[in-house]
Biopython code that builds the backbone (N, CA, C, O; Angstrom):
import numpy as np
from Bio.PDB.StructureBuilder import StructureBuilder

atoms = [
    (1, "UNK", "N", (0.832, -1.251, -0.017)),
    (1, "UNK", "CA", (-0.058, 0.082, -0.060)),
    (1, "UNK", "C", (0.951, 1.256, -0.083)),
    (1, "UNK", "O", (2.031, 1.257, 0.507)),
    (2, "UNK", "N", (0.504, 2.149, -0.765)),
    (2, "UNK", "CA", (1.236, 3.539, -0.845)),
    (2, "UNK", "C", (0.684, 4.607, -0.512)),
    (2, "UNK", "O", (-0.438, 4.861, -0.949)),
    (3, "UNK", "N", (1.374, 5.517, 0.377)),
    (3, "UNK", "CA", (0.560, 6.602, 1.129)),
    (3, "UNK", "C", (1.134, 7.858, 0.203)),
    (3, "UNK", "O", (2.317, 8.185, 0.115)),
    (4, "UNK", "N", (0.076, 8.439, -0.422)),
    (4, "UNK", "CA", (0.435, 9.460, -1.203)),
    (4, "UNK", "C", (-0.378, 10.737, -0.692)),
    (4, "UNK", "O", (-1.563, 10.705, -0.359)),
    (5, "UNK", "N", (0.457, 11.885, -0.683)),
    (5, "UNK", "CA", (-0.064, 13.128, -0.090)),
    (5, "UNK", "C", (-0.120, 14.078, -1.534)),
    (5, "UNK", "O", (0.855, 14.209, -2.273)),
    (6, "UNK", "N", (-1.319, 14.641, -1.748)),
    (6, "UNK", "CA", (-1.256, 15.640, -2.792)),
    (6, "UNK", "C", (-2.276, 16.749, -2.477)),
    (6, "UNK", "O", (-3.314, 16.623, -1.828)),
    (7, "UNK", "N", (-1.856, 17.700, -2.977)),
    (7, "UNK", "CA", (-2.851, 19.010, -2.764)),
    (7, "UNK", "C", (-3.403, 19.193, -3.986)),
    (7, "UNK", "O", (-2.703, 19.427, -4.971)),
    (8, "UNK", "N", (-4.842, 19.094, -4.037)),
    (8, "UNK", "CA", (-5.708, 19.060, -5.336)),
    (8, "UNK", "C", (-6.522, 20.468, -5.191)),
    (8, "UNK", "O", (-6.942, 20.819, -4.088)),
    (9, "UNK", "N", (-6.712, 21.219, -6.312)),
    (9, "UNK", "CA", (-7.491, 22.193, -5.965)),
    (9, "UNK", "C", (-8.871, 21.750, -6.061)),
    (9, "UNK", "O", (-9.157, 20.670, -6.576)),
    (10, "UNK", "N", (-9.799, 22.604, -5.548)),
    (10, "UNK", "CA", (-11.265, 22.065, -5.225)),
    (10, "UNK", "C", (-11.960, 21.705, -6.377)),
    (10, "UNK", "O", (-12.683, 20.709, -6.395)),
    (11, "UNK", "N", (-11.774, 22.560, -7.508)),
    (11, "UNK", "CA", (-12.653, 22.433, -8.596)),
    (11, "UNK", "C", (-12.126, 21.141, -9.507)),
    (11, "UNK", "O", (-12.848, 20.748, -10.424)),
    (12, "UNK", "N", (-10.983, 20.555, -9.262)),
    (12, "UNK", "CA", (-10.401, 19.457, -9.722)),
    (12, "UNK", "C", (-10.571, 18.156, -9.071)),
    (12, "UNK", "O", (-10.320, 17.107, -9.663)),
    (13, "UNK", "N", (-11.033, 18.207, -7.750)),
    (13, "UNK", "CA", (-11.263, 17.261, -6.798)),
    (13, "UNK", "C", (-12.026, 16.109, -7.597)),
    (13, "UNK", "O", (-11.467, 15.013, -7.630)),
    (14, "UNK", "N", (-13.289, 16.262, -8.264)),
    (14, "UNK", "CA", (-14.019, 15.176, -8.826)),
    (14, "UNK", "C", (-13.513, 14.442, -9.848)),
    (14, "UNK", "O", (-13.626, 13.221, -9.955)),
    (15, "UNK", "N", (-12.898, 15.246, -10.678)),
    (15, "UNK", "CA", (-12.031, 14.761, -11.985)),
    (15, "UNK", "C", (-10.912, 13.714, -11.601)),
    (15, "UNK", "O", (-10.642, 12.684, -12.218)),
    (16, "UNK", "N", (-10.269, 14.237, -10.354)),
    (16, "UNK", "CA", (-9.201, 13.391, -9.986)),
    (16, "UNK", "C", (-9.723, 12.058, -9.432)),
    (16, "UNK", "O", (-9.235, 10.957, -9.685)),
    (17, "UNK", "N", (-10.770, 12.301, -8.650)),
    (17, "UNK", "CA", (-11.268, 11.013, -7.916)),
    (17, "UNK", "C", (-11.855, 10.079, -8.852)),
    (17, "UNK", "O", (-11.806, 8.885, -8.560)),
    (18, "UNK", "N", (-12.463, 10.482, -10.052)),
    (18, "UNK", "CA", (-12.945, 9.665, -11.142)),
    (18, "UNK", "C", (-11.664, 8.854, -11.640)),
    (18, "UNK", "O", (-11.610, 7.624, -11.649)),
    (19, "UNK", "N", (-10.707, 9.653, -12.027)),
    (19, "UNK", "CA", (-9.438, 9.132, -12.653)),
    (19, "UNK", "C", (-8.688, 8.094, -11.770)),
    (19, "UNK", "O", (-8.073, 7.146, -12.259)),
    (20, "UNK", "N", (-8.770, 8.311, -10.589)),
    (20, "UNK", "CA", (-7.993, 7.536, -9.669)),
    (20, "UNK", "C", (-8.957, 6.078, -9.566)),
    (20, "UNK", "O", (-8.442, 4.964, -9.655)),
    (21, "UNK", "N", (-10.304, 6.280, -9.382)),
    (21, "UNK", "CA", (-11.087, 5.011, -9.104)),
    (21, "UNK", "C", (-11.184, 4.172, -10.501)),
    (21, "UNK", "O", (-11.562, 3.004, -10.582)),
    (22, "UNK", "N", (-10.752, 5.026, -11.620)),
    (22, "UNK", "CA", (-10.877, 4.429, -13.011)),
    (22, "UNK", "C", (-9.636, 3.233, -13.122)),
    (22, "UNK", "O", (-9.769, 2.192, -13.765)),
    (23, "UNK", "N", (-8.322, 3.644, -12.298)),
    (23, "UNK", "CA", (-7.383, 2.968, -12.371)),
    (23, "UNK", "C", (-7.191, 2.005, -11.184)),
    (23, "UNK", "O", (-6.168, 1.344, -11.004)),
    (24, "UNK", "N", (-8.356, 1.994, -10.337)),
    (24, "UNK", "CA", (-8.459, 1.052, -9.414)),
    (24, "UNK", "C", (-7.934, 1.493, -7.925)),
    (24, "UNK", "O", (-7.506, 0.603, -7.190)),
    (25, "UNK", "N", (-7.958, 2.788, -7.487)),
    (25, "UNK", "CA", (-7.600, 3.367, -6.263)),
    (25, "UNK", "C", (-8.709, 3.767, -5.721)),
    (25, "UNK", "O", (-9.498, 4.479, -6.342)),
    (26, "UNK", "N", (-8.930, 3.341, -4.424)),
    (26, "UNK", "CA", (-10.017, 3.829, -3.592)),
    (26, "UNK", "C", (-9.717, 4.368, -2.342)),
    (26, "UNK", "O", (-8.540, 4.210, -2.018)),
    (27, "UNK", "N", (-10.393, 4.931, -1.575)),
    (27, "UNK", "CA", (-10.056, 5.342, -0.305)),
    (27, "UNK", "C", (-9.361, 6.702, 0.019)),
    (27, "UNK", "O", (-8.619, 6.959, 0.967)),
    (28, "UNK", "N", (-9.824, 7.596, -1.107)),
    (28, "UNK", "CA", (-9.227, 8.866, -0.958)),
    (28, "UNK", "C", (-10.010, 9.659, 0.072)),
    (28, "UNK", "O", (-11.216, 9.484, 0.249)),
    (29, "UNK", "N", (-9.216, 10.612, 0.800)),
    (29, "UNK", "CA", (-10.008, 11.604, 1.708)),
    (29, "UNK", "C", (-9.433, 12.866, 1.530)),
    (29, "UNK", "O", (-9.878, 13.839, 2.141)),
]
sb = StructureBuilder()
sb.init_structure("model")
sb.init_model(0)
sb.init_chain("A")
sb.init_seg("    ")
for serial, (resi, resn, name, xyz) in enumerate(atoms, 1):
    if name == "N":
        sb.init_residue(resn, " ", resi, " ")
    sb.init_atom(name, np.array(xyz, "f"), 0.0, 1.0, " ", f" {name:<3s}", serial, name[0])
structure = sb.get_structure()
């Protein structure tokens, strides 16, 4: 399991979450 810290602009959040779930990453807070 990798722990990644990223600062994402609020208007990009949904886009990023969709992209990550698309490649099989879940559990983003």
